[in-house]
MILUMNU-661751 format. One line per 5 residues: number of its first residue (from 1); their letters; for each residue x negated, y, z negated of C-alpha. Coordinates in steps of 0.05 Angstrom, whole numbers. Layout:
<atoms>
NUM	a	X:Y:Z | ...;
</atoms>
This chain:
<atoms>
1	xxxxx	30:1282:-1222 | -7:1252:-1161 | 19:1180:-1170 | 89:1207:-1172 | 86:1240:-1105;
6	xxxxx	36:1199:-1063 | 90:1157:-1036 | 121:1217:-1002 | 91:1261:-942 | 75:1329:-951;
11	xxxxx	140:1353:-915 | 185:1315:-958 | 150:1340:-1018 | 160:1414:-995 | 234:1398:-982;
16	xxxxx	242:1369:-1053 | 206:1430:-1084 | 254:1476:-1040 | 317:1440:-1067 | 292:1450:-1142;
21	xxxxx	270:1517:-1134 | 338:1540:-1097 | 381:1503:-1151 | 338:1535:-1209 | 346:1604:-1175;
26	xxxxx	419:1591:-1167 | 422:1575:-1243 | 387:1634:-1263 | 434:1678:-1221 | 493:1645:-1255;
31	xxxxx	460:1657:-1322 | 453:1731:-1308 | 526:1733:-1288 | 546:1697:-1353 | 505:1746:-1393;
36	xxxxx	540:1807:-1364 | 605:1772:-1382 | 587:1766:-1449 | 592:1693:-1450 | 546:1650:-1503;
41	xxxxx	480:1625:-1487 | 505:1554:-1494 | 538:1564:-1424 | 475:1586:-1392 | 441:1525:-1422;
46	xxxxx	494:1481:-1389 | 484:1514:-1328 | 410:1499:-1326 | 426:1425:-1346 | 472:1423:-1285;
51	xxxxx	415:1449:-1241 | 369:1392:-1269 | 422:1341:-1256 | 437:1361:-1184 | 362:1365:-1171;
56	xxxxx	353:1292:-1193 | 414:1272:-1151 | 390:1306:-1091 | 312:1286:-1090 | 288:1215:-1092;
61	xxxxx	223:1233:-1129 | 217:1218:-1208 | 164:1272:-1215 | 208:1327:-1184 | 261:1313:-1234;
66	xxxxx	211:1317:-1297 | 184:1381:-1268 | 254:1406:-1258 | 269:1394:-1331 | 206:1429:-1355;
71	xxxxx	214:1490:-1305 | 284:1497:-1332 | 264:1504:-1401 | 211:1555:-1383 | 255:1594:-1340;
76	xxxxx	309:1597:-1390 | 257:1618:-1444 | 231:1674:-1392 | 300:1704:-1370 | 348:1688:-1426;
81	xxxxx	313:1693:-1492 | 286:1755:-1532 | 241:1784:-1514 | 264:1777:-1441 | 215:1765:-1380;
86	xxxxx	163:1743:-1432 | 144:1665:-1456 | 143:1692:-1525 | 193:1672:-1578 | 207:1713:-1640;
91	xxxxx	271:1674:-1670 | 256:1601:-1698 | 330:1581:-1671 | 303:1597:-1598 | 247:1548:-1609;
96	xxxxx	295:1493:-1633 | 341:1512:-1579 | 286:1502:-1526 | 258:1441:-1549 | 329:1409:-1549;
101	xxxxx	341:1436:-1482 | 277:1407:-1451 | 290:1341:-1485 | 363:1336:-1461 | 342:1358:-1391;
106	xxxxx	286:1304:-1389 | 331:1253:-1409 | 386:1269:-1363 | 334:1268:-1306 | 306:1203:-1330;
111	xxxxx	376:1174:-1334 | 399:1198:-1268 | 333:1176:-1234 | 346:1102:-1259 | 421:1102:-1244;
116	xxxxx	399:1127:-1167 | 342:1068:-1169 | 396:1013:-1189 | 441:1043:-1141 | 387:1042:-1087;
121	xxxxx	361:968:-1108 | 440:948:-1102 | 444:975:-1035 | 376:940:-1009 | 399:873:-1041;
126	xxxxx	467:877:-1007 | 438:898:-940 | 388:839:-948 | 445:792:-965 | 485:819:-905;
131	xxxxx	426:809:-856 | 409:738:-885 | 482:717:-885 | 490:736:-813 | 426:706:-790;
136	xxxxx	442:641:-827 | 505:636:-794 | 471:647:-723 | 420:598:-736 | 462:543:-761;
141	xxxxx	494:538:-687 | 422:542:-655 | 407:480:-604 | 333:492:-589 | 271:529:-618;
146	xxxxx	275:582:-569 | 348:599:-587 | 326:601:-660 | 265:650:-636 | 320:696:-595;
151	xxxxx	367:699:-655 | 311:717:-701 | 283:773:-659 | 352:801:-649 | 372:798:-725;
156	xxxxx	303:826:-745 | 303:883:-693 | 373:903:-719 | 360:899:-798 | 284:913:-802;
161	xxxxx	248:939:-738 | 268:951:-671 | 228:914:-620 | 215:855:-661 | 197:789:-624;
166	xxxxx	188:714:-638 | 132:670:-613 | 145:595:-625 | 87:543:-629 | 87:470:-600;
171	xxxxx	87:404:-640 | 10:403:-636 | 6:472:-672 | -13:518:-613 | 25:582:-593;
176	xxxxx	68:578:-532 | 52:615:-472 | 111:669:-480 | 146:703:-535 | 217:726:-539;
181	xxxxx	223:802:-551 | 282:843:-565 | 270:907:-522 | 338:937:-528 | 401:919:-570;
186	xxxxx	429:883:-518 | 371:855:-478 | 316:805:-494 | 255:790:-450 | 202:734:-445;
191	xxxxx	134:768:-449 | 65:728:-435 | 24:711:-496 | -41:747:-489 | -102:706:-513;
196	xxxxx	-69:649:-553 | -134:622:-579 | -155:684:-612 | -83:694:-645 | -84:625:-673;
201	xxxxx	-157:635:-699 | -132:704:-737 | -76:662:-763 | -120:608:-792 | -162:662:-824;
206	xxxxx	-107:700:-852 | -113:723:-920 | -56:770:-929 | 18:763:-909 | 9:783:-841;
211	xxxxx	-46:793:-782 | -57:868:-757 | -67:874:-685 | -75:932:-635 | 2:915:-611;
216	xxxxx	33:875:-663 | 32:861:-735 | 45:784:-736 | 79:752:-790 | 69:671:-794;
221	xxxxx	133:625:-798 | 107:573:-845 | 140:503:-844 | 129:447:-887 | 71:418:-851;
226	xxxxx	45:473:-801 | 55:541:-776 | 119:537:-734 | 115:609:-700 | 102:680:-712;
231	xxxxx	145:738:-719 | 116:804:-682 | 133:871:-703 | 105:933:-658 | 48:961:-696;
236	xxxxx	70:1034:-700 | 134:1013:-733 | 107:962:-777 | 52:1008:-798 | 106:1050:-838;
241	xxxxx	153:993:-857 | 183:1013:-925 | 175:957:-983 | 252:942:-980 | 248:927:-905;
246	xxxxx	187:881:-917 | 230:843:-970 | 285:834:-918 | 239:814:-866 | 204:757:-911;
251	xxxxx	269:730:-930 | 294:728:-855 | 224:694:-837 | 241:637:-891 | 312:629:-860;
256	xxxxx	279:622:-792 | 226:571:-819 | 283:533:-851 | 323:530:-780 | 259:508:-745;
261	xxxxx	237:460:-796 | 309:427:-789 | 308:426:-717 | 238:390:-715 | 268:342:-771;
266	xxxxx	330:322:-728 | 284:313:-663 | 235:271:-700 | 291:223:-727 | 325:220:-659;
271	xxxxx	260:202:-630 | 247:149:-685 | 314:123:-674 | 305:113:-601 | 234:82:-614;
276	xxxxx	267:34:-663 | 323:13:-614 | 274:-1:-558 | 230:-35:-602 | 286:-80:-624;
281	xxxxx	308:-94:-554 | 234:-110:-535 | 223:-159:-593 | 293:-193:-578 | 273:-200:-503;
286	xxxxx	201:-222:-522 | 231:-277:-570 | 279:-302:-521 | 233:-309:-465 | 181:-340:-508;
291	xxxxx	228:-394:-538 | 251:-411:-469 | 176:-421:-447 | 148:-457:-502 | 182:-525:-491;
296	xxxxx	165:-530:-413 | 98:-509:-424 | 83:-563:-481 | 108:-613:-433 | 59:-587:-374;
301	xxxxx	3:-589:-429 | 21:-661:-448 | 32:-687:-374 | -32:-652:-348 | -71:-681:-408;
306	xxxxx	-47:-751:-398 | -61:-747:-317 | -130:-724:-335 | -140:-787:-380 | -115:-832:-316;
311	xxxxx	-162:-796:-266 | -233:-817:-252 | -284:-758:-262 | -304:-762:-188 | -231:-752:-165;
316	xxxxx	-223:-689:-130 | -153:-678:-157 | -185:-677:-228 | -208:-605:-220 | -135:-586:-200;
321	xxxxx	-109:-620:-257 | -158:-591:-303 | -140:-521:-279 | -68:-536:-290 | -82:-561:-364;
326	xxxxx	-124:-499:-380 | -74:-450:-350 | -14:-481:-386 | -59:-476:-453 | -71:-404:-439;
331	xxxxx	7:-394:-428 | 24:-434:-489 | -24:-395:-535 | 2:-329:-509 | 77:-353:-524;
336	xxxxx	56:-372:-592 | 23:-300:-602 | 87:-268:-579 | 130:-305:-624 | 80:-297:-681;
341	xxxxx	78:-219:-663 | 157:-214:-659 | 165:-253:-728 | 110:-210:-761 | 146:-143:-732;
346	xxxxx	216:-166:-755 | 193:-183:-824 | 212:-254:-817 | 145:-284:-829 | 131:-299:-898;
351	xxxxx	61:-302:-927 | 43:-358:-978 | -19:-353:-1009 | -58:-411:-1037 | -129:-417:-1061;
356	xxxxx	-165:-446:-997 | -236:-467:-981 | -259:-416:-933 | -312:-459:-894 | -252:-509:-879;
361	xxxxx	-212:-450:-848 | -272:-435:-807 | -290:-504:-783 | -221:-523:-768 | -208:-456:-724;
366	xxxxx	-275:-470:-691 | -256:-543:-672 | -189:-520:-649 | -221:-475:-599 | -275:-524:-574;
371	xxxxx	-220:-570:-556 | -198:-525:-504 | -262:-495:-488 | -315:-551:-493 | -368:-513:-449;
376	xxxxx	-381:-466:-507 | -420:-475:-574 | -392:-444:-635 | -444:-433:-697 | -405:-434:-762;
381	xxxxx	-441:-403:-825 | -412:-404:-893 | -436:-412:-964 | -461:-475:-988 | -422:-478:-1049;
386	xxxxx	-345:-483:-1049 | -318:-412:-1033 | -247:-407:-1048 | -204:-350:-1020 | -129:-335:-1034;
391	xxxxx	-96:-336:-961 | -42:-363:-918 | -88:-415:-883 | -40:-421:-827 | -43:-348:-807;
396	xxxxx	-117:-337:-825 | -130:-396:-779 | -91:-363:-721 | -126:-297:-733 | -199:-332:-729;
401	xxxxx	-175:-372:-669 | -151:-305:-633 | -217:-274:-650 | -256:-333:-622 | -215:-339:-561;
406	xxxxx	-225:-260:-550 | -300:-274:-556 | -303:-335:-504 | -260:-290:-455 | -317:-235:-459;
411	xxxxx	-375:-285:-464 | -409:-333:-406 | -415:-404:-421 | -455:-421:-459 | -460:-354:-493;
416	xxxxx	-475:-350:-570 | -413:-344:-606 | -417:-345:-686 | -366:-344:-740 | -384:-323:-814;
421	xxxxx	-359:-317:-883 | -390:-293:-942 | -370:-259:-1011 | -380:-189:-1024 | -389:-188:-1099;
426	xxxxx	-391:-113:-1109 | -319:-102:-1076 | -299:-171:-1097 | -275:-193:-1026 | -289:-244:-973;
431	xxxxx	-318:-219:-914 | -304:-258:-846 | -335:-241:-779 | -338:-264:-709 | -393:-243:-663;
436	xxxxx	-408:-259:-588 | -468:-239:-535 | -417:-211:-484 | -412:-145:-456 | -391:-111:-519;
441	xxxxx	-338:-56:-529 | -330:10:-491 | -330:72:-530 | -265:89:-503 | -231:26:-522;
446	xxxxx	-251:22:-593 | -200:75:-626 | -146:31:-591 | -167:-37:-594 | -117:-67:-639;
451	xxxxx	-59:-31:-612 | -1:-72:-585 | -4:-90:-513 | -71:-51:-501 | -117:-86:-461;
456	xxxxx	-197:-73:-456 | -225:-40:-393 | -286:-90:-398 | -291:-141:-339 | -255:-204:-351;
461	xxxxx	-292:-273:-350 | -236:-302:-312 | -175:-286:-274 | -132:-290:-333 | -120:-220:-358;
466	xxxxx	-95:-209:-431 | -37:-174:-451 | -61:-140:-516 | -23:-185:-563 | -85:-223:-600;
471	xxxxx	-123:-172:-635 | -56:-136:-656 | -35:-197:-687 | -102:-210:-725 | -92:-135:-752;
476	xxxxx	-24:-151:-773 | -44:-213:-807 | -99:-187:-847 | -64:-121:-869 | -7:-169:-892;
481	xxxxx	-60:-203:-937 | -84:-139:-966 | -147:-134:-924 | -178:-93:-868 | -207:-107:-801;
486	xxxxx	-254:-70:-758 | -286:-79:-688 | -357:-54:-667 | -415:-68:-623 | -471:-109:-650;
491	xxxxx	-534:-70:-673 | -580:-134:-654 | -568:-132:-581 | -507:-138:-534 | -443:-163:-556;
496	xxxxx	-384:-144:-603 | -370:-165:-673 | -300:-166:-709 | -302:-164:-786 | -245:-170:-831;
501	xxxxx	-240:-177:-906 | -193:-210:-954 | -188:-190:-1031 | -210:-247:-1075 | -158:-225:-1126;
506	xxxxx	-82:-235:-1110 | -44:-167:-1111 | 27:-178:-1136 | 53:-118:-1101 | 36:-144:-1027;
</atoms>
């Protein structure tokens, strides 16, 4: 019997008992009246059935209904069967009557209780649907996360728990400094968030559906990837929240999460579209400028090289011509890098893989760089046997040239610069590396060194500053071949080392 009553307070149970007792007393009084009028006992039985039915209708406890059925049978036996005012029964027909009466009363009580229960559930579902429909209509027009939070706090305060609040999380998953609370049906206020770090920690270690605090019960709003916010219910009201209201609250939180997720998705699409448009403008501008500069730079390089050949070594003008030639060469290399980058990013640079001798690619790249930087020595290390690697020779040569020029830029002549290739038989790939003895790579540069337009904070060896394209192009070329690239500082002394790998088996999905 305890399990039947445990959901109710003592005051409610006493009220239910009072209603049941009053109805049974009334049924007994009517029964005495019927007996004095000489009416059959069947009429008195019907009166007790009516008392049980009214008890079940007026109280919400299943146990009280069963107790009323049993007591009705015993009261009828005690008052209206011979011998009166005794629970003894002399006639067998009275025993059958009492059994039928108790059974009928129990069935009536059960059927009435279940009918009330179904009616109550229907009303709860109707209330839930009405609240969700109203909230969904409001959220469909919301234009910001804070507007969504305000609408959620207002709707939950009206349908579930007065004084509800909503706290939004930023895109980094951290609680904002304020939350919106519905203090009255017509008024919302912004309250300061107390100790956001502790709040976040409690949500991360959440075992149940909500976090219990001294002031609020916090219900997280889960998005597809992270927590978008929390619904806060005052602790006093949330502590005694009925199960039906909890169900409505969960449904309203889900609607709020969908609205916040939808808003974030729209904002992300807008940002991505803006970035795509800006990238398109940038690529088109770079391509146009590079095409316009390439022809005059080639002419400058050819003319300055011809003048160098016509000038005696002791002529003071030779150093000036040499500077013009080097600067024009640097600009021409920069323009070629920009064009390669725009073609790679625009998807217009097609990779044609063929089996190439790795040592020839290394030697050709080193000779190309030494032609412009004769004051340096570049050591080439390759396997003695023929080592064939599937690659686009032109693109891999460009990547190696960029890495060698980057090493030269950070190494004083005639510093040690080495280029290696070897076979990794375990992973079935070719490993290329370019090493120097320069100043190395600063720790703050390592995570971003392959980003487009990112330049190192290390001191340049001359006045020409890079624009952060060479290494980005290297990464794009290597990844397009299905390989990987990394930068690190040398472990055997000062200097940097760039290592990239190429698979020895061609992947048809690349």
